[in-house]
C-alpha positions in Angstrom: -11.0 -21.8 -32.9 -9.8 -22.1 -29.4 -9.5 -19.0 -27.3 -6.7 -18.8 -24.8 -7.5 -17.3 -21.4 -4.6 -15.5 -19.8 -4.5 -16.0 -16.0 -2.1 -14.2 -13.7 -1.2 -15.9 -10.5 0.1 -13.8 -7.5 1.9 -15.9 -4.9 1.8 -14.3 -1.5 4.4 -15.1 1.1 3.1 -15.8 4.7 2.1 -12.5 6.3 2.1 -10.6 3.0 -1.0 -8.9 1.6 -1.9 -7.5 -1.8 -1.8 -4.0 -0.2 1.8 -4.6 0.9 2.8 -5.6 -2.6 1.1 -2.5 -4.1 2.7 -0.1 -1.6 6.1 -1.8 -2.1 5.8 -1.3 -5.9 4.9 2.4 -5.4 7.8 2.8 -3.1 10.1 1.3 -5.6 8.9 3.6 -8.4 9.2 6.6 -6.0 12.8 5.6 -5.0 13.8 5.2 -8.7 12.5 8.6 -9.6 14.4 10.3 -6.8 17.6 8.6 -7.7 17.1 9.5 -11.4 16.7 13.2 -10.3 19.8 13.1 -8.2 21.8 11.8 -11.2 20.3 14.5 -13.5 21.1 17.2 -10.9 24.7 15.9 -10.9 25.0 16.4 -14.6 23.2 19.7 -14.8 24.1 21.8 -11.8 27.0 24.2 -12.5 28.5 24.6 -9.0 31.4 22.4 -8.0 30.1 21.9 -4.4 26.7 20.9 -5.6 28.2 18.4 -8.0 30.2 16.9 -5.2 27.1 16.6 -3.0 25.0 15.0 -5.7 27.9 12.6 -6.6 28.1 11.6 -2.9 24.4 10.8 -2.9 24.8 8.8 -6.1 27.6 6.8 -4.6 26.1 6.6 -1.1 22.3 6.6 -1.6 20.3 7.1 1.6 19.0 3.7 2.6 15.4 5.0 2.7 15.6 5.9 -1.0 17.2 2.6 -2.3 15.3 0.0 -0.4 12.7 -2.1 -2.2 12.1 -4.8 0.3 9.1 -4.5 2.6 10.9 -6.8 5.1 13.9 -4.5 5.4 14.8 -2.7 8.6 12.6 0.2 9.7 15.1 2.8 8.6 15.4 1.3 5.1 11.6 1.2 4.6 10.9 4.7 5.9 9.0 5.6 2.7 7.0 2.4 2.7 6.1 3.1 6.3 5.1 6.7 5.3 2.7 5.4 2.6 1.2 3.0 5.2 0.8 5.9 7.6 -0.9 8.3 5.1 -3.2 5.6 3.9 -5.0 6.1 7.2 -5.2 9.9 6.7 -6.9 10.3 3.3 -8.3 8.5 0.3 -5.9 8.9 -2.6 -7.9 7.3 -5.4 -8.3 9.9 -8.1 -6.4 12.5 -6.0 -3.5 14.7 -6.9 -1.1 14.7 -3.9 2.4 15.8 -2.9 4.9 14.6 -0.4 7.6 16.9 0.9 10.4 15.2 2.8 12.7 17.4 5.0 15.9 15.7 6.0 17.5 17.4 8.9 21.3 17.4 8.3 20.9 14.0 6.5 19.7 12.3 9.7 16.8 10.2 8.6 15.6 9.7 12.3 14.8 13.4 12.3 12.8 13.4 9.0 9.6 15.4 8.5 7.1 14.4 5.9 4.3 16.7 4.6 1.3 15.2 2.9 -0.5 17.8 0.7 -3.7 17.0 -1.2 -6.4 18.9 -2.9 -9.5 20.3 -1.2 -12.7 21.8 -2.7 -12.4 25.4 -3.8 -8.8 25.2 -5.1 -7.5 24.7 -1.6 -4.9 22.3 -0.2 -4.8 20.3 3.0 -1.3 20.1 4.6 -0.6 17.3 7.1 2.7 17.4 8.9 4.2 14.2 10.1 7.5 13.3 11.9 9.5 10.0 11.8 10.4 9.3 15.4 11.0 6.2 17.5 10.9 4.0 14.4 7.5 5.2 13.1 5.5 8.1 11.6 3.4 10.4 13.8 0.9 13.1 12.7 1.9 16.4 14.2 -0.5 19.0 12.7 -3.1 19.7 10.0 -4.1 22.9 8.2 -5.4 24.3 4.9 -3.8 26.6 2.4 -5.6 28.8 -0.1 -3.6 27.5 -3.1 -4.2 24.8 -5.7 -2.2 21.7 -5.0 -0.7 21.5 -8.5 0.8 24.9 -8.1 2.9 23.9 -5.1 5.3 21.9 -7.1 8.2 24.3 -8.0 10.0 24.3 -11.3 13.3 22.4 -11.5 15.2 25.7 -11.1 17.7 25.7 -8.2 19.5 28.5 -6.5 23.3 28.4 -6.3 24.4 26.8 -3.1 24.2 29.1 -0.1 21.8 31.6 -1.8 18.6 30.2 -0.2 17.5 30.2 3.5 16.2 26.6 3.9 18.9 24.7 5.9 17.8 21.2 5.2 17.8 18.9 2.2 14.3 18.5 0.7 12.7 16.1 -1.6 9.4 17.1 -3.4 7.4 14.3 -5.0 4.1 14.4 -6.8 1.6 11.6 -7.3 -1.7 10.9 -9.1 -3.8 8.3 -7.3 -1.3 5.5 -6.7 1.2 6.5 -9.3 4.4 8.5 -8.7 4.8 11.3 -11.3 7.9 13.2 -10.3 10.5 13.6 -7.5 12.9 16.5 -7.1 15.9 16.5 -4.7 17.1 19.9 -3.5 20.3 20.4 -1.5 20.0 22.7 1.5 20.0 26.4 0.6 19.2 25.7 -3.1 15.4 25.9 -2.9 14.1 29.4 -4.0 12.7 31.3 -1.1 9.9 32.7 -3.3 8.2 29.3 -3.8 5.0 28.3 -2.0 6.9 25.1 -1.1 9.4 27.1 0.9 6.7 29.0 2.7 5.0 25.8 3.7 8.1 24.2 5.2 9.5 27.4 6.7 6.3 28.3 8.6 5.6 24.7 9.7 
């Protein structure tokens, strides 16, 4: 009996590497999860204003959440660029890690990105980065005496105006190179009691 051997061919365009393709696929999954969460929030939040804001995001998605093309403009591939940037900061194979995106008044050129990953002794390393002049820059690095997995808050949101954080925030969790979850919080809806709020508020 003949045995068929399945062979997969990957055709690379000039100037494209396997690493670029992998980061592009991870970015695509990440974007899809964020948009799915925005749609779920629109259906589930009770407040009229919050519904209007999530509906606006559904109809006018931020370009940095919708882009899947690694050749797009810098603004559109901001998440792809972030993954490239953090690839130089830590080894993510086998790691649980979190990305917190803080969008100041919706202006992507003033975005902050926090990379959080596990350390020995149930600690977490927090690396703060800023998107400026078309690229990501590392601003600071410190440790927190808390397990990385406990930083992700529940899906619970405050009514609009009840919280103190004045920026939209996206919290996404990953395992190795796989996106697991992405939660979009409108400004003033993230509970002040979460570890996440304390990280962003003090940094």
